[in-house]
Wavefront OBJ file of the C-alpha trace (Angstrom):
o trace
v 133.189 157.477 55.901
v 136.269 155.626 56.942
v 137.080 152.329 54.771
v 139.066 149.269 55.634
v 141.625 147.924 53.190
v 139.233 145.160 52.260
v 136.610 147.851 51.006
v 134.431 147.839 54.158
v 132.930 151.062 55.533
v 133.379 151.863 59.017
v 130.177 153.356 60.518
v 131.375 153.728 63.883
v 135.026 154.167 65.190
v 135.583 154.947 68.855
v 139.250 155.412 69.790
v 140.845 155.567 73.261
v 137.490 156.763 74.946
v 137.482 157.994 78.586
v 134.613 158.952 80.687
v 134.216 159.942 84.022
v 131.252 160.630 86.609
v 132.119 163.269 89.201
v 135.686 162.406 88.873
v 135.270 158.541 89.046
v 136.136 156.917 85.811
v 133.478 154.730 83.941
v 135.477 154.344 80.743
v 139.101 153.904 80.515
v 140.645 154.020 76.976
v 138.040 152.298 75.135
v 138.468 151.559 71.475
v 136.017 149.747 68.787
v 134.585 149.863 65.488
v 131.328 149.052 63.952
v 131.456 148.237 60.119
v 128.502 149.120 57.873
v 125.942 146.306 58.082
v 127.711 144.530 61.074
v 126.456 143.513 64.606
v 128.817 143.970 67.399
v 128.056 142.945 70.684
v 129.311 144.201 73.980
v 128.862 141.963 77.268
v 129.806 142.510 80.834
v 128.316 142.639 84.098
v 126.297 145.697 85.415
v 128.761 148.483 86.114
v 131.163 147.482 83.260
v 130.822 150.643 81.347
v 128.947 148.984 78.335
v 125.721 151.353 78.571
v 127.968 154.414 79.340
v 129.605 153.607 76.074
v 126.608 153.742 74.080
v 125.324 156.646 75.939
v 128.353 158.548 74.926
v 128.241 157.553 71.452
v 124.494 159.088 71.208
v 125.445 162.167 73.526
v 122.760 160.991 76.060
v 125.369 160.999 78.993
v 124.001 162.577 82.326
v 125.219 166.300 83.067
v 127.623 164.780 85.745
v 129.515 162.857 83.193
v 132.516 164.133 81.256
v 134.179 162.795 78.251
v 137.904 163.128 79.180
v 139.671 161.872 76.047
v 139.388 159.965 73.030
v 137.242 160.393 70.007
v 133.855 159.202 68.464
v 133.683 159.072 64.727
v 130.382 158.588 63.153
v 130.301 157.865 59.252
v 133.339 159.665 59.031
v 132.557 162.844 61.077
v 133.910 163.571 64.437
v 130.996 163.849 67.010
v 133.213 163.725 70.018
v 132.122 167.189 70.934
v 129.288 167.672 68.581
v 126.899 170.400 69.557
v 123.299 169.741 70.445
v 121.724 170.784 67.091
v 124.164 168.456 65.145
v 123.153 165.514 67.474
v 119.501 166.289 67.140
v 119.822 165.891 63.579
v 121.788 162.458 63.814
v 119.650 160.713 66.378
v 116.756 159.113 65.017
v 117.862 159.597 61.431
v 121.254 158.431 60.955
v 121.774 157.120 64.620
v 118.925 155.513 66.496
v 118.754 154.395 70.225
v 116.806 151.294 71.663
v 116.264 151.557 75.483
v 116.195 148.715 77.989
v 112.595 148.980 78.737
v 110.269 149.531 75.841
v 107.224 150.680 78.225
v 109.245 153.162 80.177
v 110.603 154.523 77.071
v 107.069 155.538 75.807
v 104.944 158.191 77.391
v 102.222 156.654 79.524
v 99.572 159.446 78.942
v 99.659 159.078 74.950
v 98.643 156.471 72.811
v 100.892 154.780 70.104
v 99.523 156.725 67.411
v 99.881 160.084 68.834
v 103.712 159.402 70.207
v 104.302 157.845 66.410
v 102.855 161.009 64.997
v 105.227 163.285 67.127
v 108.329 160.890 66.176
v 107.420 161.614 62.415
v 107.095 165.019 62.716
v 110.194 165.449 64.377
v 111.977 163.540 61.449
v 110.079 164.697 58.486
v 107.830 167.535 59.490
v 104.666 165.562 59.144
v 102.710 162.479 59.763
v 102.831 159.485 57.317
v 100.364 157.016 58.420
v 101.434 154.490 55.707
v 104.916 154.530 57.202
v 103.515 153.992 60.597
v 101.545 150.874 59.313
v 104.427 149.527 57.621
v 106.820 149.761 60.507
v 104.429 148.094 62.851
v 103.689 145.438 60.388
v 107.534 144.976 60.162
v 107.613 144.545 63.796
v 105.137 141.563 63.709
v 102.028 143.232 64.526
v 98.772 142.032 63.022
v 96.285 143.951 65.028
v 97.629 147.191 63.980
v 94.697 149.547 64.554
v 94.456 148.413 68.189
v 98.037 148.926 68.756
v 97.927 152.265 67.554
v 95.038 153.241 69.800
v 96.396 151.693 72.680
v 98.348 153.290 75.784
v 101.648 151.817 76.676
v 100.034 150.163 79.884
v 97.568 148.398 77.713
v 100.552 146.441 75.865
v 102.948 143.727 77.140
v 106.392 144.585 77.721
v 107.697 142.696 74.561
v 104.983 144.692 72.436
v 106.077 148.194 73.885
v 109.603 147.072 72.859
v 108.523 146.282 69.232
v 106.697 149.688 69.312
v 109.873 151.511 70.614
v 112.144 149.767 67.741
v 109.460 150.833 65.223
v 110.094 154.326 66.569
v 113.621 153.831 66.317
v 113.629 152.718 62.744
v 111.190 155.585 61.631
v 113.973 157.868 60.277
v 115.860 154.967 58.391
v 118.923 154.969 60.672
v 122.285 153.289 59.406
v 123.158 152.315 63.040
v 121.112 151.445 65.922
v 122.386 151.229 69.521
v 120.666 148.741 71.470
v 120.873 149.017 75.160
v 119.848 145.941 76.913
v 116.952 145.384 74.631
v 115.855 142.051 75.908
v 116.654 142.147 79.587
v 113.264 143.123 80.599
v 111.451 140.701 78.579
v 110.381 137.029 79.409
v 111.752 134.127 77.101
v 109.135 134.294 74.096
v 109.263 138.118 73.871
v 113.094 138.107 74.204
v 113.238 135.511 71.135
v 110.991 137.589 69.072
v 112.942 141.050 69.463
v 116.324 139.026 68.855
v 114.749 137.475 65.756
v 113.636 141.208 64.578
v 117.131 142.498 65.091
v 118.734 139.707 63.308
v 116.168 140.048 60.384
v 116.625 143.886 60.121
v 120.474 143.340 60.089
v 120.390 140.348 57.273
v 117.531 142.007 55.033
v 118.262 145.900 55.356
v 121.988 145.931 56.303
v 121.083 147.799 59.603
v 124.449 148.063 61.462
v 123.870 147.327 65.375
v 126.118 148.009 68.589
v 124.434 146.024 71.054
v 125.093 145.760 74.891
v 123.927 142.904 77.285
v 124.846 141.500 80.512
v 123.813 138.040 78.744
v 126.547 136.526 76.787
v 124.221 134.119 75.182
v 122.005 136.710 73.523
v 125.244 138.459 72.319
v 126.573 135.254 70.886
v 123.161 134.439 69.000
v 123.324 137.836 67.436
v 126.670 139.315 66.925
v 129.553 138.607 64.632
v 132.084 140.394 66.773
v 132.119 140.396 70.839
v 133.627 142.868 72.988
v 133.880 141.844 76.727
v 134.034 144.818 79.120
v 134.629 144.858 82.918
v 135.275 147.996 85.231
v 135.217 150.401 82.389
v 138.081 148.498 80.181
v 137.927 145.789 77.299
v 139.018 142.579 78.467
v 138.663 140.555 75.609
v 137.369 141.067 71.969
v 137.141 139.153 68.554
v 134.855 137.029 66.388
v 132.172 135.507 68.322
v 133.169 132.039 67.509
v 136.811 132.706 68.665
v 135.599 134.520 71.714
v 133.217 131.723 72.892
v 135.219 128.702 71.823
v 138.511 129.962 72.949
v 138.223 132.549 75.371
v 141.534 133.877 76.826
v 140.336 135.912 79.554
v 139.467 134.316 82.960
v 136.293 136.984 83.157
v 135.314 135.707 79.603
v 135.565 132.049 80.781
v 133.447 133.102 83.910
v 130.794 134.474 81.691
v 130.653 131.687 79.471
v 130.636 129.005 82.340
v 127.349 130.741 83.631
v 125.310 129.861 80.577
v 122.647 127.666 81.828
v 123.402 124.123 80.697
v 121.362 122.566 77.799
v 119.040 119.635 78.809
v 120.204 116.295 78.447
v 119.843 115.059 75.105
v 119.794 118.393 73.280
v 123.416 118.051 72.508
v 126.470 120.553 72.960
v 126.384 123.878 72.233
v 129.043 125.324 69.631
v 128.984 128.932 68.813
v 130.402 128.624 65.217
l 1 2 3 4 5 6 7 8 9 10 11 12 13 14 15 16 17 18 19 20 21 22 23 24 25 26 27 28 29 30 31 32 33 34 35 36 37 38 39 40 41 42 43 44 45 46 47 48 49 50 51 52 53 54 55 56 57 58 59 60 61 62 63 64 65 66 67 68 69 70 71 72 73 74 75 76 77 78 79 80 81 82 83 84 85 86 87 88 89 90 91 92 93 94 95 96 97 98 99 100 101 102 103 104 105 106 107 108 109 110 111 112 113 114 115 116 117 118 119 120 121 122 123 124 125 126 127 128 129 130 131 132 133 134 135 136 137 138 139 140 141 142 143 144 145 146 147 148 149 150 151 152 153 154 155 156 157 158 159 160 161 162 163 164 165 166 167 168 169 170 171 172 173 174 175 176 177 178 179 180 181 182 183 184 185 186 187 188 189 190 191 192 193 194 195 196 197 198 199 200 201 202 203 204 205 206 207 208 209 210 211 212 213 214 215 216 217 218 219 220 221 222 223 224 225 226 227 228 229 230 231 232 233 234 235 236 237 238 239 240 241 242 243 244 245 246 247 248 249 250 251 252 253 254 255 256 257 258 259 260 261 262 263 264 265 266 267 268 269 270 271
C-alpha cells in the first residue's frame, strides 16, 4: 500500500484516468486519492462522470466502455486491467459497492435471508447466521427475523438500502464505493443512511468514496470534496475550503442551489 509522507496509507490512487463509451469520452484525465479511513465525496450533476469513475474502479463498466488511459491502484496493487478472477476476489471483500437503489440491487424473487446466505457463501463458502444478524443489527434493525424472511418488495426503500449495505459489509471491506446511496430515499431514510455511513467510518475506519448530485449530502459526510463536470475535475479540496471559499463558478452554482434554512435557524457554515 502506498504511504504519504505523514504516514497515512493510500487505499485508492487513481491517476490520469480516461474512459470512453463508443468513442465519446466520459472521463478525461481524472486523478484522485482516498486515504485509509477517509471519506472522499464526488459531487456533480447527472452525466458529470462521477458514477463512471466508481464503476471503473470496481470494473463494473458496461461492455461498450473502454479505459483509454491512466491507472487505478488499490492498496498498492495496480488493478487497471485486472482479470475478472482477481476482481471477483476483491469485490465484496476488500472492495464493496453500494448502488443507488437498494430495492433494485436485491433479487425480487428471494427473501433477504436467502440472498444473505448466497453473499456469505460467495465470500466464505458457508452460511454464518450469527454474522447475518449482527450486520442487520448494526444497520439499525430490531425486527431482524421479519427482515430476514421478507422479500425486497415487503420492505421500504430505506430498509432495502440498509440491507444492501449489510450485504456490502459482509466481507469486511476496507473501501466502500457508494454510488448515490441516498438519492432514492425520503428525508428520514436519507438521514439514517448518512448516519450509518458516518458511524462506519468513525467507529471502524471504513474508507468511503461517495458520489452524489447533492452537494449538501457530500458536505455533511466527507472530509475532502471533488467537484466534477463533463468528465473532468473542476475543483477539489477539504470540504470546509470548497464550501466556504469555492473557486470555480460551477461549484458556486451547486452551493447556491442548496435550499435555504428557515428563518431563525441561523447560517450554515461547513467547518
